[in-house]
C-alpha distance (Angstrom), angle and dihedral (degrees) to the residues before:
residue distance angle dihedral
X1 . . .
X2 3.81 . .
X3 3.74 118.5 .
X4 3.85 115.3 -109.0
X5 3.75 113.9 -98.5
X6 3.83 112.2 -109.8
X7 3.74 119.9 -118.3
X8 3.82 115.5 -119.6
X9 3.76 120.2 -141.2
X10 3.74 134.5 160.1
X11 3.76 122.9 -105.7
X12 3.77 119.9 -113.6
X13 3.80 90.0 -98.5
X14 3.83 90.5 52.0
X15 3.80 91.7 -132.4
X16 3.80 110.1 107.8
X17 3.83 129.1 27.9
X18 3.80 111.4 -104.2
X19 3.75 123.9 -144.8
X20 3.77 112.8 -137.4
X21 3.83 118.5 -156.4
X22 3.80 119.0 -109.4
X23 3.82 116.6 -83.5
X24 3.85 92.3 -111.4
X25 3.79 90.5 56.7
X26 3.83 92.0 46.5
X27 3.83 91.4 52.4
X28 3.79 92.8 46.9
X29 3.82 90.8 50.0
X30 3.79 96.0 46.5
X31 3.78 96.9 44.3
X32 3.78 95.6 43.0
X33 3.81 93.3 48.8
X34 3.78 95.4 40.2
X35 3.82 95.2 46.9
X36 3.78 93.7 53.9
X37 3.78 92.8 45.3
X38 3.83 91.3 50.1
X39 3.81 89.9 51.9
X40 3.80 90.8 54.5
X41 3.79 94.3 52.5
X42 3.82 90.7 42.1
X43 3.82 89.4 56.6
X44 3.80 91.3 56.7
X45 3.80 93.4 44.8
X46 3.81 96.0 52.1
X47 3.80 93.2 47.4
X48 3.79 91.0 55.1
X49 3.81 91.9 42.4
X50 3.85 95.1 51.7
X51 3.81 98.1 33.4
X52 3.80 93.3 115.9
X53 3.81 92.0 54.2
X54 3.82 91.8 46.7
X55 3.81 89.3 52.3
X56 3.80 92.0 52.6
X57 3.78 94.4 48.5
X58 3.83 107.0 34.5
X59 3.78 100.0 36.9
X60 3.77 135.9 52.6
X61 3.81 114.7 -75.2
X62 3.78 92.5 -147.2
X63 3.78 93.1 88.0
X64 3.84 110.6 24.8
X65 3.81 94.3 -179.8
X66 3.77 92.3 54.5
X67 3.79 91.0 45.4
X68 3.81 90.8 54.0
X69 3.80 92.5 47.4
X70 3.83 89.7 49.3
X71 3.80 89.6 51.7
X72 3.84 90.7 53.4
X73 3.77 90.5 45.3
X74 3.81 89.3 56.7
X75 3.81 87.8 48.4
X76 3.83 87.5 57.2
X77 3.81 90.0 49.9
X78 3.76 86.8 69.5
X79 3.82 89.3 62.2
X80 3.81 91.5 48.1
X81 3.82 89.9 53.8
X82 3.79 94.1 51.5
X83 3.82 98.2 83.4
X84 3.79 91.1 53.8
X85 3.74 90.1 46.6
X86 3.79 89.4 49.7
X87 3.80 89.6 53.4
X88 3.83 95.1 47.1
X89 3.77 98.4 43.7
X90 3.78 93.6 35.7
X91 3.80 87.6 57.3
X92 3.82 90.7 47.9
X93 3.82 90.9 48.1
X94 3.82 92.8 51.5
X95 3.83 97.8 38.5
X96 3.80 105.9 31.3
X97 3.77 103.5 20.2
X98 3.80 146.1 -75.7
X99 3.79 92.2 -105.3
X100 3.80 92.4 52.7
X101 3.78 92.1 51.8
X102 3.80 93.2 46.6
X103 3.83 92.8 48.9
X104 3.83 94.2 47.0
X105 3.84 91.7 47.6
X106 3.77 96.1 54.6
X107 3.80 91.8 41.2
X108 3.82 91.3 54.7
X109 3.77 92.1 45.2
X110 3.79 89.7 52.3
X111 3.80 90.2 49.6
X112 3.82 90.2 52.8
X113 3.81 92.6 51.4
X114 3.80 90.6 48.6
X115 3.82 91.3 50.3
X116 3.86 91.7 51.5
X117 3.75 92.3 46.8
X118 3.83 92.7 51.5
X119 3.83 99.6 38.1
X120 3.83 110.5 126.7
X121 3.78 117.8 -121.7
X122 3.78 126.1 -94.3
X123 3.79 88.4 -111.8
X124 3.80 89.4 59.6
X125 3.80 103.9 44.4
X126 3.81 105.3 5.8
X127 3.83 119.5 -144.0
X128 3.81 88.3 -0.5
X129 3.78 87.9 79.8
X130 3.80 91.8 57.4
X131 3.79 90.5 46.4
X132 3.81 92.6 51.7
X133 3.79 89.5 51.0
X134 3.82 90.4 51.0
X135 3.86 92.1 50.1
X136 3.80 91.6 47.0
X137 3.84 91.7 51.4
X138 3.80 90.8 47.5
X139 3.80 89.1 53.4
X140 3.80 91.0 49.6
X141 3.81 91.8 45.2
X142 3.78 90.4 54.1
X143 3.83 91.3 47.9
X144 3.79 93.0 46.0
X145 3.81 91.5 48.4
X146 3.81 88.2 61.9
X147 3.79 100.3 34.1
X148 3.77 102.6 73.3
X149 3.82 97.8 43.8
X150 3.79 91.9 44.1
X151 3.82 92.3 47.8
X152 3.79 92.3 46.0
X153 3.74 93.5 49.5
X154 3.80 95.2 45.9
X155 3.81 94.6 46.5
X156 3.85 92.5 46.8
X157 3.80 91.4 49.3
X158 3.82 93.3 47.0
X159 3.80 95.1 47.7
X160 3.80 122.8 92.8
X161 3.80 107.3 -104.4
X162 3.80 91.5 -119.3
X163 3.82 92.3 54.3
X164 3.83 101.3 35.6
X165 3.79 94.1 112.9
X166 3.82 91.7 50.2
X167 3.81 92.5 48.6
X168 3.84 91.2 46.4
X169 3.81 90.2 61.4
X170 3.79 88.1 72.9
X171 3.79 91.5 76.4
X172 3.83 98.3 66.2
X173 3.82 92.4 31.2
X174 3.80 93.3 56.6
X175 3.83 91.9 39.8
X176 3.81 92.7 51.8
X177 3.80 89.8 46.7
X178 3.81 87.9 54.9
X179 3.80 91.7 52.1
X180 3.79 92.9 47.8
X181 3.79 92.7 49.0
X182 3.80 91.5 50.0
X183 3.78 92.0 48.6
X184 3.84 93.9 46.3
X185 3.82 90.0 47.6
X186 3.80 89.4 54.2
X187 3.79 90.5 50.3
X188 3.80 93.2 48.5
X189 3.86 94.1 47.6
X190 3.77 92.4 46.5
X191 3.82 89.4 50.9
X192 3.81 99.1 48.9
X193 3.83 100.0 35.5
X194 3.78 127.9 65.5
X195 3.81 114.5 -115.0
X196 3.81 90.6 -113.0
X197 3.78 91.2 56.6
X198 3.80 92.3 44.8
X199 3.81 89.7 53.3
X200 3.81 93.4 45.1
X201 3.79 100.5 46.8
X202 3.80 113.7 -31.6
X203 3.80 94.3 89.7
X204 3.79 89.4 59.9
X205 3.81 94.1 60.8
X206 3.84 96.4 77.4
X207 3.83 91.4 50.0
X208 3.83 92.3 49.6
X209 3.84 89.0 47.4
X210 3.80 87.9 49.7
X211 3.79 89.8 55.8
X212 3.86 90.0 51.4
X213 3.84 92.0 47.0
X214 3.80 89.3 49.3
X215 3.80 91.2 51.1
X216 3.79 90.9 51.8
X217 3.82 90.9 48.5
X218 3.82 89.7 49.0
X219 3.81 90.9 55.1
X220 3.83 89.7 48.4
X221 3.78 92.2 50.9
X222 3.80 93.6 46.5
X223 3.80 86.7 61.6
X224 3.84 95.9 49.8
X225 3.81 121.0 103.1
X226 3.78 121.9 -113.4
X227 3.77 117.3 -104.5
X228 3.85 109.2 -90.1
X229 3.82 89.5 -143.9
X230 3.78 89.9 59.7
X231 3.81 95.5 44.4
X232 3.82 92.1 48.5
X233 3.78 90.9 48.1
X234 3.80 91.8 48.5
X235 3.80 90.8 49.0
X236 3.78 92.2 49.7
X237 3.78 91.0 48.7
X238 3.76 92.5 50.1
X239 3.77 90.6 51.8
X240 3.79 91.0 50.9
X241 3.79 93.2 48.0
X242 3.81 93.8 47.6
X243 3.81 94.3 44.7
X244 3.77 105.6 33.7
X245 3.80 114.7 14.8
X246 3.77 92.6 -179.6
X247 3.78 91.9 64.5
X248 3.75 98.4 46.8
X249 3.73 113.9 125.0
X250 3.80 119.7 -96.5
X251 3.79 129.3 -104.0
X252 3.75 127.6 -72.1
X253 3.82 97.0 -92.8
X254 3.81 91.3 46.8
X255 3.79 89.5 52.2
X256 3.82 91.6 49.5
X257 3.83 92.6 46.4
X258 3.82 89.7 55.7
X259 3.81 89.7 56.6
X260 3.83 100.8 44.9
X261 3.81 91.4 125.1
X262 3.79 91.6 58.1
X263 3.82 89.4 47.7
X264 3.80 90.0 54.5
X265 3.81 89.0 48.4
X266 3.79 90.3 54.8
X267 3.79 89.3 54.1
X268 3.81 93.2 46.1
X269 3.80 91.6 49.9
X270 3.80 93.4 47.1
X271 3.82 105.6 44.9
X272 3.82 97.4 76.4
X273 3.78 96.6 35.2
X274 3.81 95.3 53.4
X275 3.83 94.0 49.7
X276 3.81 96.3 40.1
X277 3.81 91.8 49.6
X278 3.79 90.8 48.7
X279 3.88 91.1 52.0
X280 3.79 99.0 45.2
X281 3.78 101.7 26.1
X282 3.80 99.4 41.7
X283 3.79 120.8 9.1
X284 3.81 107.0 36.7
X285 3.85 95.8 81.8
X286 3.80 90.2 54.1
X287 3.83 89.5 49.4
X288 3.81 89.4 51.0
X289 3.78 92.0 50.1
X290 3.82 98.0 44.9
X291 3.78 102.0 34.9
X292 3.78 107.7 22.5
X293 3.87 93.8 34.6
X294 3.79 95.0 -128.8
X295 3.80 112.3 167.9
X296 3.85 107.0 -88.6
X297 3.76 97.4 -132.3
X298 3.77 93.3 46.2
X299 3.81 92.9 47.5
X300 3.84 91.7 50.7
X301 3.78 91.6 49.6
X302 3.80 89.5 49.1
X303 3.77 87.6 54.3
X304 3.80 92.3 49.6
X305 3.81 90.9 49.7
X306 3.82 92.1 49.6
X307 3.78 91.7 50.0
X308 3.81 89.2 51.7
X309 3.81 87.4 55.5
X310 3.82 88.3 49.7
X311 3.83 91.5 52.9
X312 3.78 91.5 49.7
X313 3.80 92.3 48.6
X314 3.79 96.4 50.7
X315 3.85 100.4 73.7
X316 3.85 89.8 41.9
X317 3.78 90.9 58.3
X318 3.82 89.8 43.2
X319 3.77 91.2 54.7
X320 3.82 91.6 47.1
X321 3.78 91.6 52.9
X322 3.81 89.5 53.8
X323 3.81 87.1 56.5
X324 3.83 105.8 38.9
X325 3.82 102.2 18.0
X326 3.78 140.2 -97.6
X327 3.81 98.0 -89.6
X328 3.83 97.9 58.1
X329 3.79 91.5 48.6
X330 3.85 92.8 47.7
X331 3.84 91.2 49.0
X332 3.83 93.1 48.4
X333 3.77 89.5 48.1
X334 3.79 98.5 45.1
X335 3.81 98.6 40.5
X336 3.83 92.5 39.2
X337 3.83 91.7 52.3
X338 3.83 90.5 49.0
X339 3.81 93.5 48.9
X340 3.84 93.5 45.3
X341 3.80 95.6 45.4
X342 3.83 99.9 88.9
X343 3.85 96.0 38.3
X344 3.81 88.7 51.8
X345 3.82 92.1 50.4
X346 3.80 91.1 48.7
X347 3.83 90.6 47.9
X348 3.82 92.8 56.3
X349 3.81 107.6 87.9
X350 3.78 132.0 137.8
X351 3.81 96.1 -44.7
X352 3.80 125.5 96.3
X353 3.80 88.5 -152.5
X354 3.81 91.4 57.3
X355 3.78 88.6 46.0
X356 3.78 92.3 53.4
X357 3.77 93.1 46.7
X358 3.82 94.2 48.8
X359 3.81 92.1 47.1
X360 3.81 91.3 47.3
X361 3.78 94.0 50.1
X362 3.81 92.7 49.6
X363 3.78 94.2 43.5
X364 3.80 90.6 52.6
X365 3.76 89.7 59.4
X366 3.81 94.0 40.2
X367 3.79 88.8 51.5
X368 3.82 89.5 65.0
X369 3.84 91.1 68.5
X370 3.80 96.6 31.7
X371 3.81 93.7 53.6
X372 3.78 97.3 56.7
X373 3.78 104.8 25.6
X374 3.80 93.0 97.2
X375 3.79 88.5 56.5
X376 3.77 93.3 44.9
X377 3.84 91.3 51.3
X378 3.80 91.1 50.3
X379 3.79 91.6 48.9
X380 3.81 91.5 56.9
X381 3.81 98.5 62.5
X382 3.81 138.1 52.1
X383 3.80 117.6 -114.0
X384 3.82 95.1 -103.2
X385 3.85 93.6 65.3
X386 3.79 102.8 16.9
X387 3.81 97.1 115.3
X388 3.77 100.1 42.4
X389 3.81 92.5 35.1
X390 3.81 87.8 62.8
X391 3.81 97.9 32.4
X392 3.80 101.3 60.3
X393 3.86 101.0 45.8
X394 3.82 92.0 37.6
X395 3.82 93.7 51.2
X396 3.81 92.4 44.8
X397 3.80 90.2 49.7
X398 3.81 95.3 47.4
X399 3.79 90.6 47.1
X400 3.83 93.9 48.7
X401 3.83 98.2 40.0
X402 3.83 108.0 17.2
X403 3.79 92.6 39.3
X404 3.78 92.4 52.7
X405 3.83 98.9 40.5
X406 3.81 94.4 95.2
X407 3.75 92.1 46.1
X408 3.79 95.3 48.5
X409 3.82 92.3 43.9
X410 3.79 89.3 56.6
X411 3.82 93.8 36.1
X412 3.82 94.1 53.8
X413 3.82 87.7 57.5
X414 3.79 89.9 54.0
X415 3.82 96.6 43.1
X416 3.79 98.4 41.2
X417 3.80 103.6 26.7
X418 3.81 113.7 -155.1
X419 3.82 89.3 0.7
X420 3.84 90.5 59.5
X421 3.81 97.4 96.8
X422 3.82 90.6 48.1
X423 3.82 91.5 48.8
X424 3.80 91.5 50.6
X425 3.78 91.1 47.2
X426 3.84 90.4 52.7
X427 3.81 88.8 49.6
X428 3.80 91.6 52.4
X429 3.79 93.3 44.9
X430 3.78 90.6 51.4
X431 3.80 89.8 54.3
X432 3.79 90.7 48.5
X433 3.80 89.1 53.9
X434 3.80 89.7 49.7
X435 3.79 86.6 56.8
X436 3.77 92.1 49.5
X437 3.82 91.7 50.2
X438 3.78 89.4 50.2
X439 3.81 90.5 53.9
X440 3.82 89.0 61.9
X441 3.84 89.4 60.9
X442 3.84 93.2 55.2
X443 3.76 129.0 101.1
X444 3.78 111.3 -128.7
X445 3.79 109.9 -99.4
X446 3.80 103.7 -173.9
X447 3.80 110.3 133.9
X448 3.83 96.0 -10.3
X449 3.77 120.5 150.7
X450 3.83 104.7 -110.5
X451 3.78 91.8 -153.5
X452 3.81 88.1 66.3
X453 3.84 95.1 51.6
């Protein structure tokens, strides 16, 4: 069988012809990466959606409030486990291979979902049920800590240099699709099943489906090709080690220490994005329902519509960054989000239409950063430490800022009373401006050859 003819395109700098991979390879890469990433975000969505049912089945019924708080605490444990997962799977990605890391991550996430779906009730095995849930969430936290950095690195290395920003938009697009599917699945099950059936076994269905989805993604990823950048780097390293031991590169920690500035840049770029996305992509409908008394169904549908706008905006920003550069897009996104934050809050009142419009406007600007951040991260580091160099600072940042966003949003309301929403908005805007300031310290990465980073 003849090999497919490669497509020829020009690089972003229009200097040297660029060889694009065959269409079949592109499809396999995009679907395999996107499917696994969607499964990860789906896992987090369904746990939050069905937390009340988990609390009633896997914890003691004597104190429902304590049971629910314990369920949320175990949810937070997943964030705590992320940095360790980033270290483990970042090391695997840089030493063994991107494909190995991606396959192991989705396999572990699937195992965690299966364990939750099959955990016996508290009435059956007592505290053992709570312990099994904790272990399952730790497993998922480890897997999720490695998933996003591994997927970002692999996708950025597989993408043609002139389309890296466009390809990178798949990460948040697939993740948001996973969240939306999990939320819609919860709404459908709650609508068609009696509450007694949901409490008894219905809440387990999404977790068992998550295990199946993870298994399908694992098979897809096992059939993907390894990144050529990684294989060429590994071959070059082996040649150096075998020929000149004295010049072999240092250990992992030495490699990371040499790139501490890039690690700080990852943190600076992430702090505002992770909190702003949580506010406008996840929590605002709940705020509208509980505080502004918007109809629950209408608020949720407004959130779904806004997230669809977000998904559509992502590849458009990605394409734009491939034309005008990463830094202009990041600055427009970060500064625009900060400037629009208060007007969007003031616009959200007791109308689901206003809620949807405000969320959509904010998510369009947030999409600018979210779409290309995977490419920007990859463009910061050399191939030898690209996965772990992103994984550790990213996981620490998401755990410290993304993991505490819900707590701080509620806490500011307690600490500052009516001024709580304003105080939290100022906190988020300050983080967005930190991100914008960090952008100014970056080298432009549009169209660069990652092998020369």
